[in-house]
C-alpha positions in Angstrom: -62.4 -22.4 155.3 -62.2 -21.2 158.9 -59.4 -22.6 161.1 -61.6 -24.5 163.5 -63.3 -26.4 160.7 -60.0 -27.0 158.9 -58.4 -28.3 162.1 -61.4 -30.6 162.8 -61.3 -32.0 159.3 -57.6 -32.8 159.7 -58.2 -34.6 163.0 -61.3 -36.4 161.7 -59.4 -37.6 158.6 -56.6 -38.9 160.7 -58.9 -41.1 162.8 -61.1 -42.1 159.9 -58.1 -43.3 158.1 -57.2 -46.2 160.4 -59.4 -47.0 163.4 -57.6 -50.2 164.0 -54.3 -48.3 164.6 -55.9 -46.3 167.4 -57.5 -49.5 168.8 -54.0 -51.1 168.9 -52.4 -48.0 170.3 -54.3 -48.5 173.6 -54.2 -52.3 173.5 -54.4 -54.3 176.7 -50.6 -54.7 177.0 -49.9 -50.9 176.8 -48.7 -49.3 180.0 -51.0 -46.3 179.5 -54.1 -48.6 179.2 -53.1 -50.8 182.2 -52.5 -47.9 184.6 -55.5 -45.9 183.4 -57.8 -49.0 183.7 -56.6 -49.7 187.3 -57.3 -46.1 188.2 -60.7 -46.0 186.6 -61.6 -49.3 188.4 -61.2 -47.4 191.7 -64.2 -45.2 190.9 -66.4 -46.8 188.2 -68.6 -49.7 189.3 -70.9 -52.2 187.5 -74.4 -50.9 186.8 -73.3 -47.2 186.6 -73.8 -45.0 183.5 -70.7 -43.9 181.7 -70.4 -41.3 178.9 -67.2 -41.7 176.9 -66.6 -38.4 174.9 -63.9 -38.7 172.3 -63.5 -42.4 173.1 -62.2 -43.3 169.6 -62.8 -46.9 168.5 -64.1 -47.8 172.0 -61.2 -49.5 173.9 -62.4 -48.1 177.2 -66.1 -48.1 176.3 -66.1 -51.9 175.5 -64.1 -52.7 178.6 -66.5 -50.7 180.8 -69.5 -52.4 179.1 -67.9 -55.7 179.8 -67.8 -54.8 183.5 -71.5 -54.2 183.5 -71.6 -50.4 182.9 -74.2 -48.8 180.7 -71.9 -46.9 178.2 -72.5 -44.3 175.6 -69.6 -43.6 173.2 -69.4 -40.2 171.5 -66.7 -39.6 168.9 -65.9 -37.3 165.9 -64.8 -40.1 163.6 -67.4 -42.2 161.8 -64.8 -44.9 161.3 -64.1 -45.1 165.0 -67.8 -45.3 165.8 -68.4 -48.1 163.2 -65.3 -49.9 164.5 -66.6 -49.7 168.1 -70.1 -50.9 167.1 -68.6 -53.9 165.3 -66.3 -54.6 168.2 -69.2 -54.4 170.7 -71.3 -56.8 168.5 -68.3 -59.2 168.2 -68.0 -59.2 172.0 -71.8 -59.4 172.5 -71.8 -56.1 174.5 -74.5 -53.3 174.7 -73.1 -50.0 173.5 -74.8 -46.8 172.6 -73.0 -44.5 170.1 -73.1 -41.0 168.9 -71.0 -39.5 166.0 -70.2 -35.8 166.0 -68.3 -32.9 167.4 -68.0 -32.6 171.2 -68.4 -28.9 170.9 -72.0 -29.3 169.8 -74.0 -29.8 172.9 -77.2 -30.4 170.8 -75.8 -33.9 170.0 -75.5 -34.9 173.6 -78.1 -37.4 175.0 -80.9 -36.0 177.1 -79.7 -37.8 180.3 -77.2 -37.6 183.1 -74.3 -39.9 183.8 -72.4 -41.2 186.9 -69.1 -40.9 185.1 -67.9 -38.9 182.1 -64.6 -39.7 180.3 -63.1 -36.8 178.2 -60.1 -38.8 176.9 -59.5 -37.3 173.5 -60.8 -33.8 172.9 -58.2 -32.0 175.0 -55.5 -33.6 172.7 -56.7 -31.7 169.7 -58.5 -28.4 170.7 -56.0 -25.5 170.3 -58.3 -22.7 171.6 -58.9 -22.7 175.4 -62.5 -21.4 174.7 -63.1 -24.6 172.8 -61.6 -26.8 175.5 -63.7 -25.1 178.1 -66.8 -25.6 176.0 -66.3 -29.3 175.8 -66.0 -29.6 179.6 -68.9 -27.3 180.1 -71.0 -29.5 177.8 -69.9 -32.6 179.7 -70.7 -31.1 183.1 -74.3 -30.4 182.0 -74.7 -34.2 181.7 -72.9 -35.3 184.9 -74.9 -36.3 187.9 -74.4 -34.5 191.2 -71.6 -36.4 193.0 -70.6 -37.9 189.6 -67.0 -37.9 188.4 -65.3 -36.5 185.3 -62.0 -37.8 183.9 -60.1 -35.4 181.7 -57.0 -36.6 179.8 -54.2 -34.4 178.4 -51.0 -34.9 176.5 -48.2 -33.7 178.7 -46.0 -30.9 177.2 -43.0 -33.1 177.8 -44.5 -36.0 175.9 -42.5 -35.2 172.7 -39.2 -35.4 174.5 -40.3 -38.6 176.3 -41.1 -40.2 173.0 -37.9 -39.2 171.4 -35.8 -40.4 174.3 -37.6 -43.7 174.3 -37.9 -44.5 170.5 -36.3 -41.9 168.3 -33.2 -40.4 169.8 -32.5 -38.0 166.9 -36.1 -36.9 166.6 -35.9 -34.0 169.0 -33.2 -32.3 167.0 -35.3 -32.7 163.8 -38.4 -31.4 165.7 -36.6 -28.3 166.8 -35.3 -27.7 163.3 -38.9 -27.8 161.9 -40.6 -26.1 164.8 -38.3 -24.3 167.3 -41.4 -23.0 169.1 -41.8 -26.4 170.8 -38.4 -25.9 172.5 -39.4 -22.4 173.7 -42.6 -23.8 175.1 -40.6 -26.4 177.0 -38.4 -23.7 178.5 -41.3 -21.4 179.3 -43.5 -24.3 180.6 -46.5 -23.3 178.5 -48.7 -25.4 176.2 -47.8 -26.1 172.6 -50.0 -26.6 169.5 -48.7 -28.2 166.3 -48.3 -31.2 164.1 -47.3 -34.3 166.0 -49.0 -37.6 165.2 -51.7 -35.2 163.9 -52.7 -31.7 164.9 -52.3 -31.9 168.6 -52.2 -29.9 171.9 -49.4 -30.6 174.4 -50.4 -29.1 177.8 -48.0 -27.9 180.6 -48.8 -29.3 184.0 -49.4 -25.9 185.7 -51.9 -25.2 182.9 -53.6 -28.5 183.4 -54.1 -27.7 187.1 -55.3 -24.2 186.4 -57.7 -25.3 183.8 -59.3 -28.1 185.7 -59.5 -26.2 189.0 -61.4 -23.5 187.2 -64.7 -25.5 186.9 -65.5 -25.6 190.6 -65.1 -29.4 190.8 -63.8 -31.2 193.8 -60.4 -32.6 192.8 -60.1 -36.3 193.4 -56.7 -36.9 191.9 -54.3 -36.0 189.1 -52.2 -38.9 187.8 -49.7 -39.9 185.1 -51.2 -42.5 182.8 -47.8 -44.0 182.2 -46.5 -43.3 185.6 -42.7 -42.8 185.7 -42.3 -45.0 182.7 -42.9 -42.4 180.0 -39.3 -42.5 178.8 -39.1 -46.3 178.9 -42.4 -47.5 177.4 -40.9 -49.4 174.5 -38.2 -50.9 176.7 -40.6 -52.0 179.5 -43.2 -53.3 177.1 -40.5 -55.6 175.6 -39.4 -57.1 178.9 -40.1 -60.6 180.0 -42.0 -61.4 183.1 -41.9 -60.9 186.0 -39.7 -57.8 185.3 -42.3 -56.1 183.1 -45.2 -56.4 185.6 -43.0 -55.3 188.5 -42.1 -52.0 186.8 -45.7 -51.4 185.8 -46.9 -52.2 189.3 -44.6 -49.6 190.8 -45.5 -47.0 188.1 -49.1 -47.5 189.1 -48.5 -47.3 192.8 -46.6 -44.0 192.2 -48.7 -42.5 189.4 -50.4 -40.0 191.7 -47.2 -38.6 193.1 -46.8 -35.0 191.9 -43.0 -35.2 191.7 -43.3 -37.9 188.9 -46.1 -36.4 186.7 -43.7 -34.9 184.2 -42.3 -38.4 183.5 -45.7 -39.4 182.0 -46.8 -38.7 178.4 -50.5 -38.5 179.3 -51.9 -37.0 182.5 -55.5 -37.4 183.8 -57.5 -35.2 186.1 -60.3 -36.7 188.1 -62.9 -34.4 189.5 -66.2 -34.7 191.3 -69.3 -32.6 190.7 
């Protein structure tokens, strides 16, 4: 079995195993979801066409559909797609779906979109050629003047998680895979086993990669803002303290000095 197929099978199996877990990971109380939704709301308006590539069980797709957008969800996992279809039916929302690999452009719909979300594939594609292929495929279906939203796992996300929720985890990680520590020091991307097979990208590489497509940069922001080390702590706070921290994290999420404090980073570009 070649590596690409083997890696794809591992990732697909992970998401097929528990679509509800992924749905809850981005639930409406999560800092990542709150800040990302606020940012998307600045650009995506009712009536516009949105293509959600790698959108999992449809957390963003169903929200955008509820806002009056015409949404097509494309995901590798059959279970994610079936979950999204059931959730859309439950909420009485129109939602088109496609199940398949984002590397296969033949599966893409024969239409162009106002907005394209790529909020999953960059998490799992180890080879830059494959990462580029997904973005190239997406841009073929983006209208002139349309926007693309590309999400990455920050290289520093592992450290942020361990500091927040599992203090001794970093030591165990380095014992199992010392390469992660070397990548941190060298500030270069790391591939390996995290929650599943995953790609953690260094911020300079994110900038270089996104700038290479000839897009007009709109923004680069941290999806948890400066709260990456404190997600569990902030989410357990009572109001008004919780909302105050999240509000400031949102207001500061585009400041470059704070990007490394966020586990997920999103680039927004315009065709």
